[in-house]
N, C-alpha and C positions, 0 to 999 in steps of 0.2 A: 504493499499500499503505499502511495507516494505522500510526502508531508503535504498537509493542507495549510492554506493561509486564509485567516480570518481577520477581518478588519472591524474593530469595536470602537463605538463612539458613545462614551456616556457622559452626559453633560452637567450631571450634579452627584451629590453623594449617594442618594437612594439608587439611582442608576450604576453607580460605581459597585454598590454593593451586589446589585442582580448580576452585572457583568463579571464580577469575581467569581460567583457561583456557575455561571454558564461555562466559563473558561475551565473550571474544575470538572464540571461534568463533560465537557467536549474532550479534555485530555484522556479522562477516564474511558469514555467509548471510542476512543480512535489509538487507545495504548501509546499515549504520547506523540503520535504521529501528526504534529499540528503546530503552528506557529500563530502568533498574533501579533498584531500591528494597530495603531491607533491611539485613542485618547482614554484617558480613564483617571481615577484617583487611587487613593492610598491602598485601598482592597486590591484593586487590578494591578497595581503595581506589585504588591506581595506575592500575586500570582505569576508575575513573570513579566507583564507589560511595560515597555519603555515609553511611557506617554509623550505625545508630541509637544504637549503644553499644559500648564496647571489648568483643572478644571473650574477653578476658582473664577476663572475670566468668564465662565458660561454660567456660573451660578447665580442668576440675578433673575427676580420674579416681579411684575407689575408693569403695567404699561409705561408709566411716567418712569418708573426707575432704570427702565433698561436703554432709555435714550442716551444718556452719557456714554454706554458701553457698546453702542453700534460700530465704530469704527474698529473697536479691537475685535469684535465679534465677525466682522465682514474680513479682515485680515487672517484669523484664524479659519475661516471658511476656505481661503485661498491655500492657506497651509496645508489643511486635511485633503483638498483635491491633489495637490502636487504630490502629498505622501502615497496618496491610493494608487497614483499613476506609477511611481516608484515601485511600490511593494507589490502591485499586481495581485490582490488577492482572489480567493475563491467565491467569497461573498462578503458583502458590506452590511454590517448590521448596526443600527443606531438603537440607543436606549433612552428611553424617556426623553424630555426637553424637546417635544415635538417641534415648536415653532423654529428651533435651530436645527433639528435633524432634517427638516422638510427642505431647507435651503440646500442640504448636501445632496439628498436623494433627486431634486430637481436638476442640479447640475450634472449628476451621474447620468440622468437620463438624456440630457440635452447632450452631453459628449457621446452618448453611445456605448456606456460601459456594459458590457454584456456580462455582467454576473447577476445572481439574485440580490435584489434590494428588500432588506428585511428592517421591520421596526418593532420594537417590543414596548410595551405600554400604549395601549391605543389612547389617542386624544379623546379628551371627556366630552364627547359630542352629545351625551345626555345631558351634560350640564350647560352647555352653551356652544354655539356656532354649529349646528347640526350639518350645516353644508360642508363642513370640513371631512364628513365620512365620503361624499363623493370625491372631493379632491385629492385626499389621500390615495384612492385607487389609481390615480393617475401617474404616481411616482414610486410607490411601493407595491412590491409583487407578494409579500407575506406579511401580516400582522398579528402579533401575539397580544391576546386580550388576558387580562389579570382579573377581571371582575365577571361574575356569571351575567350573561343576558348582553354583554358588550357587543358580541358578534352579530347580534340582530339588526344593528345600526349599519355595518358595513356590508354585510351579505348581498344586500339588494343592488349594490353597486359593483358586484362581481368581484369585491375583494376576498381573497384568500385568508382565511383567520383560523387560528388556533386558541381555545381558552386553555391556559396551563396552570390557573389558580394564582393565587399572590404568594411571591416568593418570600414574604415574612414569615410564612408557615415553617420554613425549614431552616430558617439563620439560626436558631438555637436560643432565641429569647426567653424561651422557657426552660432554659437549662443554666441558669445562673446559679451562683453558689452565694447565697446572701449572709450565710454564717461566716464565710470565709471574708467577705468584704468587711463585715463587721469587726471580726478579730484583728484583720490586718491595720484597720483604723482605730482601734481601742475604743470602739463604739459599744455600749451596752445594749441588752434586748431592750430597755426603756428608752433609748434614744429614739427621738422620731426623726427617721431620715426621708428627706424629701429630695427627688429627682428633679432638677430644673434643666428643661431642654429649650432654650429661646431660638432654636433654628440653626440651619447649616448655611444661611446666605446672609452675607454682609448687611443687607437692608434689613432682615429679619431681626438681627441683633440691634441693630439701630432704632428699630419702632419696638420690639418686644422684652428686651433684656432691662430698659430702666423700669418697666411695669412690674416685671416679675420681680426685680429686686426688691422694690420698694413694697409691694405685698408681702413678701416673706420676711423683710425687715419689721414689719408691724407684726405679723404673726411670731416672729422671735421675742418681740416685747412681753407677749402674754404666754408663750411657752419657750423657757430659756435653753430647754435640753432639746435642740434642733441642731441637725448635722446636714448640710445640703451638698448633693453630688450633681456636677454638673457633667454628663457626658458630650464631649465635644468632638469635632472633625478638624482636620488640618486646615480647611479652607478658612475657618473662622476662631480657632482657637485663641491666636494672640490677640484679636478684638475682644474675645470675653475676658481674657486676662486684665486687660487694660481697663475695661468697664467694671470689674469687681475688685480691682486694687484697693485695700484700705477697708473692706467690708466688715463690719463687726460681726455678721453672721457667719459661724465656722463652715466653711466649704472646701471642697476639693473638685479639681478638674481632671477629669480621667478620659484617655483616649483609647482607642482600641476596641473590637468587637467583644472579648470575653469581659474586659473590665466593666464594660457599658451595661453587659447582661446581669453580671454579680451586683453591680450598684442597683439595677432593678428590683433584683431578687430580694435585697436588703431594705428596699424602699417601702415606708408606709403609704406613700403616694406622690403622685407627678404632676407638674404642671409643665406644658408641652406647647410648643407651635404646632399649628395643625400641619398633617401629613403623615407619612409613613409610619413615623414612630408611635402614633397612636395605636396601631395594629401591633407593634412589638410589646407596647407596655399591657395590651389586652393578654397578648401570649403570656406573658410573664405576670398576669394576675394582678397589676398595680392598679388601684383606683386612681384615674386621673381626669383631668380637665383639659379641653384644648382652647387656644386663643389664637387670635390672628390680627394683623394690623397693617395696612398699607398707608401710602400717602393718601392725603385726602382726594385727590383725582382719581388715582387707581382705585379707591374704595368706593367713590360714587360710580365709576363706570362698571365694576365689577356687581354693583348691587342692580344696575340697569341690565345687566346681560345675563346674569346667572338666572336659570329657570330650576333651581332646586330648593328644596326644605331645608336640607342640611349641606354642610361642606365635608363632615367626617364620615369616613366609609363605613364605619359600624354603625352610624346613625342611619346613613343612606341604606344599607342593605336589611336593616331592622324596621325601616321606615317609622323610627320613633328615636326620641332623644335618649339613648342609654349612656352617651358621654356628654357632659356639659360643653357646650360651645359658647364662646365669647368673641364676637368678630367686631372689628373695627370701631364703632362707637361704643358698645358694650364691651369693649377690652378696656377696661380701666381699674386701677389699684383697688377700688372699694370693691369692684363686682369680682375680681380674681380672689381677694382676700376672703368675701364671702363664701364662694364656690369651694374654696380650699378647705375653709373650716367646716363646711357641710360634708365634703369628702372624709374628713379625718372621722367625723361623728357617725355617718352613714357609709361605709367604703365599697358595699356591693354593689356590682355593675353586670349588668346581664349581655355580655358579649360572646359567649360560646357557640351560639346560634349563627351569628354572623361570621364568625372565624370558620365554622364548617362550611359554610356556603363559599368562601374564600379557598376552600381546598382543603382544609384541615382533616386528615384522616384518609386522602386518597392515597393510592397503592403507588404512584409515581410522582415524585416531587417535581414542582415546577421548573427547576434548571435541568432535571433530568430529560423532561418530556420536550423543553425548549431545545436541548442538544440533540435529540433525537430527530426533531423536524429539520432544524438546521443542516446536518447531515444528509439528510433526505433530498433538501434542496440543492446542496451541492452535487451529489450524485446525479440528481436528475438534470442539472444544468450541464455536468461533463458529458451525460449520455446525449442530450439535444444537440452539443455540438459536434458530436463524432458521427 
């Protein structure tokens, strides 16, 4: 079997984690007869990828917030295209960050690059811009869906799709060692441990961390025996350290997947930016609330465009609020403090059913299923060219 070349592009930390597990599965299924090129973060680099550039440059969210980054993003698109031509991979696969990924697939189609073009994490057309379902079928050959029912939005446009389930169910978020975490950090069983997760993008840290910090400071005035752990990622860890310098509440910043999950296992509750981390916390059984805040302009436009009752996936799948959401104007110190106190008094959250609908308990893991399809697409492309 000849060595296969796979070009991967992950635009943010959640995609980086997904990409790393895919790389692991592909190596296993090809007996290591595979090479990787592209763009990724620390998790993919640990699996052997030499990233073309730092994905922190792409980790921008919000209509207004992205404008200053446009020149840098356009430059990186050109760098990726040049790298793809040099690498000459058997498949090009983008992961998440579809607004960025679409520009890559458009350029590939325009240049007639005849290898399978694949995207993982379907754009959330059920939330806004349903017309994107038709548009993506023009540039992408195969789409991986993480959520139940997503395929139905793309099939009418002739889009080849595969539902793989959500990769959070295989990451090990439910395998943390809370006792070890408390022991290593000299924390008693009576110490109230809070996980604080203000996001993985710089603008999330800007808008959310000051609110989270003040709410926890006020909580600390009432409950002195509090310890805060902040699982962070390389893209924002320095920003977090700067923002928390001199904080009177005892805290620890941790990095790395195992440290993150050990911290979750030790936590009594968590306060997090909206996103995949909510699913990780649910897997770990940590009662939590999510919050999010944009610039005023982005927040106004999001309110006009979004067509959903909730933003949290657990709530969307359950079709009711099982995890508290505090968004935009509701994301205030007083509201965060109130919900945090409520969580500590009434910690139970009904998340199991939503996790099962996301693939918990299925025989094939999301990354193994995805790797299987990727290899089939490569094989079919080779066969069609001969």
